[in-house]
C-alpha positions in Angstrom: 113.0 -109.8 21.4 110.0 -109.2 19.2 109.7 -112.9 18.2 109.7 -114.1 21.9 107.2 -111.3 22.8 104.8 -112.9 20.3 105.3 -116.6 21.0 105.8 -116.3 24.8 102.1 -116.0 25.8 101.1 -118.9 23.5 103.8 -121.2 24.9 102.9 -120.4 28.5 99.2 -120.9 27.9 99.5 -124.1 25.9 102.4 -125.8 27.6 102.4 -124.5 31.2 99.0 -123.2 32.3 97.2 -126.0 30.4 99.0 -128.6 32.6 97.4 -127.2 35.7 94.0 -127.7 34.2 94.6 -131.1 32.6 96.4 -132.8 35.4 94.0 -132.6 38.3 94.5 -134.9 41.3 91.7 -137.0 40.1 93.3 -137.4 36.7 96.7 -138.2 38.1 95.4 -140.7 40.6 93.4 -142.4 37.8 96.7 -142.9 35.8 98.7 -143.9 38.9 100.7 -140.7 39.0 101.4 -139.6 42.6 104.3 -138.9 44.9 105.7 -142.1 46.4 105.2 -141.3 50.1 103.0 -138.2 50.2 100.2 -139.3 47.8 98.1 -136.3 48.9 100.8 -133.9 47.5 99.6 -131.9 44.5 103.0 -130.6 43.4 106.5 -129.7 44.6 107.7 -126.1 44.8 111.2 -124.7 44.8 113.2 -121.7 43.8 116.1 -121.7 41.3 118.9 -119.1 41.4 120.7 -117.8 38.3 123.8 -115.7 38.4 123.8 -112.3 36.6 126.3 -109.5 36.0 127.0 -107.3 39.0 124.2 -104.7 38.8 125.0 -101.0 38.3 124.1 -98.4 40.9 124.8 -97.7 44.5 125.9 -100.3 47.0 122.4 -100.3 48.5 120.9 -101.1 45.1 123.4 -103.7 44.3 123.1 -105.7 47.5 119.4 -106.3 46.8 120.5 -108.7 44.1 123.1 -110.4 46.3 122.3 -113.9 47.5 123.9 -114.7 50.9 123.4 -118.4 50.2 125.4 -118.4 46.9 127.5 -115.3 47.5 126.6 -114.1 44.0 124.5 -111.5 42.4 121.5 -112.9 40.5 117.8 -113.6 40.1 115.4 -116.1 41.8 112.4 -117.7 40.2 109.8 -120.0 41.9 108.6 -123.1 40.0 106.0 -125.7 40.8 106.2 -129.2 39.3 103.7 -132.1 39.3 104.6 -135.6 40.2 104.8 -136.5 36.5 107.5 -133.8 36.0 105.3 -131.3 34.3 105.7 -127.7 35.4 102.5 -125.7 36.1 103.6 -122.4 37.4 106.6 -120.0 37.0 106.7 -116.7 38.8 108.4 -113.5 37.6 112.0 -113.1 38.7 113.0 -111.7 42.1 116.2 -110.1 43.3 118.7 -112.6 44.8 118.3 -111.3 48.4 114.5 -112.0 48.5 113.7 -115.0 50.8 112.1 -118.1 49.3 109.1 -117.8 51.6 108.5 -114.2 50.6 108.3 -115.3 46.9 105.8 -118.0 47.9 103.7 -115.5 49.9 103.5 -113.2 46.9 102.4 -116.1 44.7 99.9 -117.3 47.3 96.8 -116.9 45.1 98.2 -119.4 42.7 98.9 -121.9 45.5 95.5 -121.5 47.2 93.7 -121.9 43.9 95.6 -125.0 42.7 95.7 -126.7 46.1 92.0 -126.4 46.7 90.1 -129.6 46.2 87.4 -129.7 43.5 84.0 -131.0 44.6 84.7 -134.4 43.0 87.9 -134.8 44.9 86.6 -134.7 48.4 85.8 -138.4 48.3 89.3 -139.3 47.3 91.5 -141.0 49.9 93.4 -138.3 51.8 93.9 -139.2 55.5 97.1 -138.1 57.1 95.3 -138.8 60.4 92.4 -141.2 60.6 89.1 -139.3 60.4 90.8 -136.0 59.5 89.4 -134.1 56.4 91.1 -131.4 54.4 89.9 -128.9 51.9 93.3 -128.7 50.2 95.9 -130.9 48.7 99.5 -130.4 49.9 102.5 -128.7 48.5 106.0 -130.2 49.0 108.7 -127.7 49.8 112.1 -127.5 51.5 113.3 -126.1 54.8 113.4 -122.5 53.5 109.6 -122.4 53.4 109.0 -122.6 57.1 105.7 -120.8 57.9 103.8 -121.4 54.7 101.7 -124.1 56.5 99.8 -121.2 58.1 98.3 -120.3 54.7 98.2 -123.6 52.8 98.6 -127.3 53.5 102.3 -128.1 53.2 104.8 -130.9 53.7 108.1 -129.4 54.9 111.2 -131.0 56.4 112.0 -130.4 60.1 114.8 -128.0 60.8 117.6 -129.1 63.0 117.3 -127.2 66.3 120.1 -124.7 67.2 122.8 -126.7 69.0 120.7 -129.9 68.8 120.2 -132.9 66.6 117.2 -134.4 64.7 115.8 -137.6 66.0 116.1 -140.7 63.8 112.5 -140.5 62.9 112.7 -136.8 62.0 115.7 -137.5 59.7 113.9 -140.4 58.1 110.9 -138.2 57.4 113.1 -135.5 55.9 114.6 -138.1 53.6 111.2 -139.2 52.4 110.2 -135.6 51.7 113.4 -135.1 49.8 112.8 -138.2 47.7 109.4 -137.0 46.7 110.3 -133.4 46.0 113.4 -134.3 43.9 111.1 -134.0 40.9 111.4 -130.2 40.9 115.2 -130.5 41.1 115.1 -132.9 38.2 113.1 -130.4 36.2 115.7 -127.7 36.9 118.4 -130.1 35.8 116.6 -130.9 32.5 115.9 -127.3 31.7 119.5 -126.1 32.4 121.0 -129.0 30.3 118.7 -128.0 27.4 118.9 -124.2 27.6 122.3 -122.7 28.3 120.6 -119.3 28.7 119.0 -120.5 31.9 122.2 -121.9 33.4 125.0 -119.6 32.3 125.6 -116.1 33.7 122.7 -114.0 32.5 124.2 -110.9 30.7 121.2 -109.5 28.8 118.6 -106.9 29.8 116.8 -107.6 33.1 113.5 -106.5 31.6 113.6 -109.4 29.2 114.5 -112.0 31.8 111.0 -113.2 32.6 110.1 -113.8 28.9 113.4 -115.7 28.3 113.2 -117.8 31.4 109.5 -118.7 31.1 110.0 -119.6 27.5 112.7 -122.0 28.5 110.3 -123.5 31.1 107.6 -124.0 28.5 109.9 -125.6 26.0 111.2 -127.9 28.7 107.6 -129.1 29.2 107.4 -129.8 25.5 110.6 -131.9 25.7 109.2 -133.8 28.7 106.3 -135.0 26.7 108.6 -137.2 24.7 111.5 -137.7 27.3 110.3 -138.1 30.9 112.5 -136.9 33.7 115.3 -139.2 35.0 117.6 -139.3 38.0 120.4 -138.0 35.8 118.5 -134.7 35.5 118.8 -134.3 39.2 122.6 -134.9 38.9 122.8 -132.0 36.4 121.1 -129.7 38.8 123.4 -130.8 41.7 126.4 -130.0 39.4 124.9 -126.6 38.6 124.3 -125.7 42.3 127.8 -127.0 43.2 129.3 -124.8 40.4 127.5 -121.7 41.7 128.8 -122.5 45.2 132.3 -122.9 43.9 132.2 -119.6 42.0 130.8 -117.8 45.1 133.4 -119.4 47.4 136.2 -118.5 45.0 135.0 -114.9 44.8 134.9 -114.6 48.6 138.4 -116.2 48.8 139.8 -113.8 46.2 138.2 -110.8 48.0 139.7 -111.8 51.3 143.1 -112.3 49.7 142.8 -108.9 48.0 141.9 -107.3 51.4 144.8 -109.1 53.1 147.2 -107.9 50.4 145.9 -104.3 50.7 146.3 -104.4 54.5 149.8 -105.8 54.2 150.8 -103.1 51.7 149.2 -100.4 53.9 151.2 -101.7 56.9 154.4 -101.6 54.8 153.7 -98.0 53.7 153.0 -96.9 57.2 156.1 -98.6 58.5 158.2 -96.9 55.9 156.5 -93.6 56.6 157.1 -93.9 60.4 160.7 -94.9 59.8 161.4 -91.9 57.5 159.7 -89.6 60.1 161.9 -91.0 62.8 165.0 -90.6 60.7 164.0 -87.0 59.8 163.4 -86.2 63.5 166.8 -87.7 64.4 168.5 -85.7 61.7 166.8 -82.5 62.9 167.8 -83.2 66.5 171.4 -83.8 65.4 171.6 -80.6 63.5 170.3 -78.6 66.5 173.0 -80.2 68.7 175.8 -79.3 66.2 174.5 -75.8 66.0 174.5 -75.5 69.8 178.1 -76.7 70.0 179.3 -74.2 67.4 177.6 -71.4 69.3 179.4 -72.3 72.5 182.7 -72.5 70.8 182.2 -69.1 69.2 181.1 -67.7 72.5 184.1 -69.2 74.3 186.5 -67.9 71.7 185.1 -64.4 71.8 185.2 -64.5 75.6 188.8 -65.5 75.7 189.8 -62.7 73.2 
């Protein structure tokens, strides 16, 4: 890993961190780069999950890596992507059981810094409500980030109420948000199609994961300079997620099948054991009866004589 240890800081500084400095809201608007519906959105944020080998250790240690959503053991990483497809932030990896919002909260300093408006940006058009002024640009996120709007300005889909339905307008709004934030899913798709190490089961040392994953992110940004994101990249990410779900579902199905087989075999063993116990008890009772009959005969014979 010595080579990556050397080039990783340079790649992150030049091809990731530099994008956050270069592509300000003022610069993007001047070049006509913005989200289609939510023009006041600075970037879209999402978490990607990668399957890993089952960790060693106790059950309590293992379950921290288990994602209830994917039914697999793995890592989570939060990534933020600009409307032009360039990635500007990549967190360290988190255990699979950690909630998306928790990861966002631990990365809150980045979000507050990069969503805050610069002095020259306060005069830019940014009215969600006529006459309303904001000190921040917005981050676009999915339903798993409910509550982040208390710390930063955020555009988040509406959750369907328990036992209820979304209104037509709420569903239409959710669709518009999904259309804008698809850029981050397209980024994931491009990266996973270019770097197998970011899409296959991660089998190497966990301590090297951040360097490897972040290097893949930086190199994907380099690729995007010459080949902008396309809708097909999003299809790749959908296929990746579907594959994870299929693997997780199959593992659950196989586990349930193994449990059912074990229970059936256990019932069979118990039935055979109980049957043998009953037969043994019956044999023992029969032997006692025969002994009793012989005793009586002997007694009777001796009595007669």
